[in-house]
C-alpha positions, 0 to 999 in steps of 0.5 A, a space after each residue: 500499499 502506498 504511504 499516505 502523504 498529505 499534499 503541501 496546502 500552501 503552495 500558490 501558483 496562479 491558474 493559467 486561465 487568470 494569466 490572459 492579459 496578465 501585466 507582467 512584472 520584472 523578470 518575466 520576459 516575453 520575446 519579440 516576434 521574428 520581425 516586428 517592423 515587418 508586422 507593423 508594416 504590414 498592419 499600416 497597409 491594412 484598410 482597417 488601420 486607414 479606417 482607424 487613422 481616418 476616424 481620429 481625423 474626422 473629430 470636429 477638433 482643430 488639430 496642431 498641424 505641425 504635430 499632426 504631420 510629425 505623427 504622420 511622418 512617423 507612421 510613413 517612415 515605417 513604410 520605407 526602407 530606412 524607417 522613422 526618425 527617433 523622436 519619441 514625441 513624434 512616435 506619441 503623436 502617431 500612437 494617438 492618431 493610429 487609434 492604439 486603443 486597440 491593443 493589437 495596434 498598440 502592441 505592434 507599434 511598441 514592439 517595433 519601437 523597441 526592435 528599432 530604438 530600444 526600450 528606453 526609446 519606448 519609455 520616452 514615447 509613453 511618457 511623451 504620449 502621457 504629456 499630450 494626453 494631459 495638456 491636450 496639445 495635439 487638438 482643441 475643440 472647434 467652437 463651430 459645431 453646436 455639438 462635440 464629443 470632447 469627453 469621449 475623444 479625450 477618454 479615447 486618447 487616454 485608452 490609447 495611452 493605456 493600451 501603449 503603456 500595457 504593451 510597454 510594461 510587457 517589454 520592460 519587464 524582460 529588458 536587460 538590467 542596464 537598459 531597464 535601469 536607464 528606462 526607469 530613470 527616463 520614466 521618473 522625468 515624466 512624473 510631473 502630472 497625476 496621469 504621468 505619475 500613475 502610468 509610470 508607476 504602472 510601468 515600474 511596479 517595483 518601485 514601491 515608493 511610487 506606488 505608495 505616494 500614488 495610491 495615498 494621492 488617489 485616495 486623497 483625490 490628487 488635490 493639486 491635480 490639474 489634468 485636462 478633464 480630470 484624466 487621472 480619475 480614468 487612469 488610477 485603475 492602472 495602480 491596482 496593477 501596480 500594487 504589491 500590498 494589501 494596504 495599497 489596495 485598500 487605499 484604492 477601494 472606492 477611489 478608482 473608476 472602470 475603464 473600458 480597457 481595464 478589468 476586461 479580462 481575467 488577467 487584470 485580476 491575475 495581475 493583482 494576485 500576482 502582485 499582492 499574493 494570495 492575501 489578495 483573495 479578500 478582495 474577490 467578494 468585496 462589493 466594490 472590486 467585485 463590481 470593478 473586476 466584473 466578478 458579479 454573477 450574470 443572473 439579474 436578480 443576484 448581481 451582488 454575489 460572485 460569479 463562477 469564475 471568481 468561485 473557481 479562483 477562490 478554490 485555488 487560493 491556499 489561504 484560510 480566508 480564501 477557503 472560508 469565503 469560498 464556503 460562505 459564498 456558496 453555501 450561505 447565500 439566498 441561493 445555495 451553489 454547492 456544486 461550485 465548491 464540490 466540483 472546484 477541487 478545494 476539498 482535495 487540494 486543501 483537506 487539512 485546511 478543510 477540516 479546520 475551517 469547516 469545523 470552525 464554520 460548523 461551531 458558528 451554527 449558522 449553516 447546517 451543511 457544514 456538518 454534512 461537509 465535515 462529516 463526509 470529508 473525515 469519513 472519506 478518508 479518516 487518515 486525515 486525522 494523522 495531521 496536526 489538528 487544533 484540539 477542538 477540530 480533533 475532538 469534532 472529527 473523532 466524535 463524528 468517527 466514533 458515532 459512525 457518522 450518525 446524521 451525516 447527510 441529513 441536511 443535504 436531504 432536508 434541502 433536497 426535499 424543500 419545495 418552496 421556497 426552492 433555494 438550490 441554484 441550478 440543476 448542477 448544484 442539485 446533482 452535486 448536493 445529491 452526489 455529496 449525499 451519496 458520497 457519505 459512506 454509511 448505510 443511513 446516507 445511502 438509505 436516504 439517496 434510496 428513499 428518493 431514488 425515483 426523483 431526477 439525479 438520485 438514481 445515477 448517484 445511488 449507483 456510483 455509491 453502490 459500486 464504491 461500496 457494494 456491501 453497504 449497498 446490498 444491506 440497505 437494498 435487502 433490508 429495505 421493504 420489498 416492492 417497486 424499484 427496490 426490487 429492481 435495484 436489488 435484483 440488478 445489484 445482486 447480479 452485478 456484485 456477486 462477490 459482495 453477495 457472497 461476503 455479505 449473505 451471512 450477515 443479513 436478516 433471514 428475510 433479506 437473505 431469502 430475497 437475495 437467494 431467490 434472485 441468485 440460488 447461488 453459492 459462490 459466483 465469480 465477481 465482476 471486473 472492477 473497471 466496468 461501470 456501476 450501471 452495467 449488469 452483465 446478466 441482463 444483457 443478451 445471452 450468448 453474445 457476451 464471451 469476450 466482448 465486453 472486455 474488448 469494448 472496455 479497452 476500446 474508444 469510439 476512435 480507436 477500437 481494440 484490434 479484436 473488435 474487427 475479428 469479432 465483427 467479422 466472425 459474429 453475427 452483426 444483428 446480435 452484436 448490434 442488439 447487444 450494444 443497444 442493450 448496453 446503451 439502454 442500461 446507460 440510458 436507464 441509469 440517467 446517462 452517467 457521464 463517468 463512462 463512455 462504454 455505452 457509445 463505444 459499444 453503439 460505435 463499434 458494434 452498431 449498424 443501421 438499426 441503431 441509427 434512427 433510434 439514436 438520432 431520435 434522442 438528439 432533440 432531447 439531449 439539446 441541453 447535454 451538448 457532449 452527449 450529442 457530440 459523441 453521438 455524432 462520433 458514433 454515427 461517423 464511426 458506424 459509417 453506413 450510408 444511412 448513419 452518414 445520411 443521418 449525420 449530413 441531415 444533421 449538418 443542415 437541420 441540427 437546432 444550433 449552429 454549433 451542432 450543425 458545425 460539428 456535423 459537417 466537421 465529422 462528415 468532412 473527416 470521414 471524406 477526408 479519410 475516404 479521399 473525397 470531398 464532402 460533397 462527393 461523400 454525400 452523393 455516395 451516402 444516399 440510402 436505397 432503403 432496400 429498393 431496387 433500381 426501379 424503386 421497388 422492394 418485395 416484402 416477404 412477411 410470412 404468409 404475405 408477400 407485398 411490393 412496395 415502391 416509390 413514384 416520382 413524388 417520392 410517394 410510397 405505394 404498395 401492392 399485394 402479391 396479385 398486384 392490387 393497390 392497398 391503402 394499409 397492411 394487415 395487422 399480422 404483417 409486422 415486419 412490412 409494417 415496421 419497414 413502410 413506417 421507417 421508409 415513409 418517415 425517412 424518405 421524404 427528408 432524404 429526397 428534400 436534402 438531395 433535391 437541395 443538393 442538386 439545386 446547390 450543384 446547379 448553382 455552383 457548377 459541380 461536375 461528375 464523371 460519366 461513370 459516376 453519373 450513371 452510378 449515383 444518379 441513374 441507377 440509384 432508385 431514389 436519386 433516379 426520381 430526381 434525375 429523369 426530371 431535370 436537365 443535365 449539361 455534358 462537358 468536354 476535357 477543356 470544361 466546354 458545354 457540348 450537350 444538354 440532355 435528359 434522362 428518359 424513362 428507360 434510362 437512356 439519354 435524349 436530346 432537345 429534339 428528343 432523339 437518343 443521345 450518348 454520354 461519351 466515357 470522357 465527358 463530365 455531367 453537371 445539372 444544366 443551368 438556364 445559361 447552358 440552354 437559354 436559346 432552347 428554353 421554350 423547346 425544352 419546356 414543351 418537352 417536359 410538358 409533353 412528358 408530364 414532368 414536374 421539376 423538383 426545383 425551378 430549372 427550365 423556368 428559372 430567372 436569369 440575371 446579370 450584373 446590371 441586376 445588382 445595382 441600386 439595391 443598397 437601402 432596400 428594406 428586407 424582412 428578417 425571415 427572408 434572411 433566414 430563408 437565404 441562409 437555408 439556401 447555401 448562404 450563411 450568417 457572419 459578423 454577428 448576424 449583420 451579413 450573409 456570405 457564400 463562397 463560389 468556385 474559385 474560392 470567391 466569397 460574396 457577402 450581402 451586408 445589412 443593417 442594423 443586423 439581427 438581434 434575437 430580442 427584436 427578431 421582426 426588425 426589418 433590415 436594410 441592404 447596405 452593400 454587396 461585397 466581393 468580386 461579383 464580376 469575376 464569377 461565371 455568368 451562372 454565378 452572377 445569376 445566382 447571386 442576383 436572383 438571391 438578392 432579388 428574392 430578398 428585395 421583392 
């Protein structure tokens, strides 16, 4: 047995999630990019950068022309081979003109300064920039306009300064010693105003004398401040990112304000903790700092409580104050959030501290849950008593152990039974609370779970507890009054844990022993494998299919099956294996889908077949709130890999409820296509199910004494005849297999037909091509696709891509031209769905042929409107109903830019974008939109592409 070793509970490492945007301190080096000057030069050439400069220039102000010229000269210098001059004031003006409130621009400028001129130049540039912001020397308000936005523009200049200072601190922290000291001396010369002092203190937090002075001045309100617009009030928050003591932070409470560029990232809190250390934990739930750092809960009625991110951070801080605060904010508020505490890992990370603090909080008598937490903690691992504990704590935990944990868990149970007012914050908190009750290793606690096992979430927790200690579970189940779910649980438990039965049987009462023996009639069975999930009851699985299967599944994953699975599938009965997989899945489903084991999904992926697919996908809508389960289900479909499975996956890529699920299904299809050396569209052609129909769209159904023929017509209506050829409206009740087949066919056929019709229309618009052999196999000879193929016109192309003929597929599966004469498809030709551009002069003739043969096309083809570039003019400003935008999104376009545009990629990797304003928002779904512009090289598209873009725009505007 491994030696019991307590963890070091005083180790402090800032969690990685809180380092994003962290302002580093001296000694933390971040390497410059390989070519910072080149990166800045590239940025200066972008349209976005030009817009930023133009936005600054459009202010209704009077600029200092000399300074502006110098700033533009600095920017222009970076565009040339020699670079700009080494004037830090000019660099500061350039930063203000360039809109450096954007962090990317600020970082690019600072990195180029450091690379070309050194860190001392960057320090001077920041100092000069602070002087310009304070003095307002760059510009003054133009008195002519009646309205101005001076406050906003001054604020944006200050934000630009803050962004440049942040980027400079990153480079200053890792600067070599002598360069760093010279930069500090330079910065000292810029401490001539409150903003200048605050910025320089932020840049050099190791100058604790500066930090002390400026925190005290901020607390006093900077009585001698003369800054333009009292800019120090917005900048003072930088001092929190320079603070190194609790006292300094205390001085800033209530005296700093939120800035758009401060406190927006977790790294701001990380910077505070990095500087002050774990002692800063006390500020996380302080009302002022909670608001300042955006650590308030998102729930509207509970803004005044710490949010989950803040709670997770508290759980990582190794101090008594942090652990105490963690308990109070999760268990003593108006709504209980035990899930955040229980899944934070704090009880495992700080086991001894947990004993001390929980005993202390229990003694206060304000919250009964501390008793259950303390009892569950010590009962779960009595070895914790080996730690050095204060005498009162030791006495309390020894009393719990001596009493056998009596009463532990009753507070959890009472709260779970409370109906009004309901205080448990979320379903996850309820699950975790149930898990905490089930984790108490006593018969009393197990009984409390069993009493509630028919309620949501209790059964999975009970099964976990039963696996942890099957002997305790057996005693409780066997001694409980028989009937209902108890009988089912006892039977499953006895069959699942035979060794526990052998060990415990003699200790049971006569009545309980009789119940167990009635289930087993056993004496000495073998024990179950320890690594099997608690919900799996092997004896209830189909007989004759278990030999060696379960160990192979347990050693497999969805993506990587055990090598023995292939041999098993090759030699076993596929239907029996699929039935076994579904039986395993049903046990997992009955247990409430416990997430600890993926065995059920692995079984479906490795042993499932077409019979698995509809039943599995039918569950997806009910799993909408369990995203990971849906993702795994899609992995299962991809692993099954049959045409039907991939067809369902393709349907999800178009019809799933959320964009995330649609993208996921597209990715799974793309992965399958890549593995097969195909494009996704090619894969979609190959996986269209034939539903057991022959080439003529018929299937003969033998069902005992009955024999039927089912088929589909050109409109995908299902018909059925008896053995004498008489059409039937319904089947006899005794024809169960035939009825089942027809039910599935009628359910799946319309969706598949609609999807393939849509795909063919897309193929026409995009100009997709197939070889002659592919066209025959996947369209002419396929029973479902034939019903679409013979209702459309097709174009044949030669090796150069030139159209050589337009033809249709006749009823006998030969091909006919415009004159209704037989036409032969050569093996070297390729085929595409004909677009009206291909047969524009002959549209009337083709329309007459379709009319003569009573052919109804699945989508507009011969009658499709043709458009040109001129039809895209004068559409800007046209009002568009929001519903039409969503209709277009179902026709190959996709929303982008926060639902402010639709875009579609056309052949040649040309993307066309339809922009509209003000943009769709879920809070006002019916708000009319107005077309703004059509972006992209429309003129570079083929005539087919131009016509389709114009047709879709016309759909929006008419």
